[in-house]
C-alpha positions, 0 to 999 in steps of 0.5 A: 500500499506504500507504492499503491494507495488503492490497496487502502481504497483511495482512488479506487478503480474497481477492475484494477482493484480486483487485479491488484488484490488478486495478484498481491494475496497470490503473491503473499502466498506463493512468497511464503511457500517459496521461503517454506520450500513446500508447495504441493510437494517439496520444492527445490532451490531453483523452483524456490528462487523462481517462485520467490522473485514472481511473488515479489514481482506479483506484489508490485504495484505495476499492473502489467508486472503483476499480471505477468507475474500471476500468470507465471506463477499460476503456470508454476503451480500447475507444474507443481501440482502436476508432478506432485505425488497423487497419493492419498494420505491415510490417518495415523490414528 
């Protein structure tokens, strides 16, 4: 919100606000996954760096960069989901 007052609902343009909020939320979630090292499966260092950079760009106030990073994040998440094992976990009890 320091770079973009629209996050504080000042000078709101509805469609831009929607894109901004979605990309910021996705960026924060993916940044947490990149820092933790797990998203659908354990991720290696290269994937962590790519996700971390894309997450930081998604949080950025530039709409074009944010949209591009959001698309990259979605593609990376689809890749991670596809490469994860689809085994059912059984309860321990």
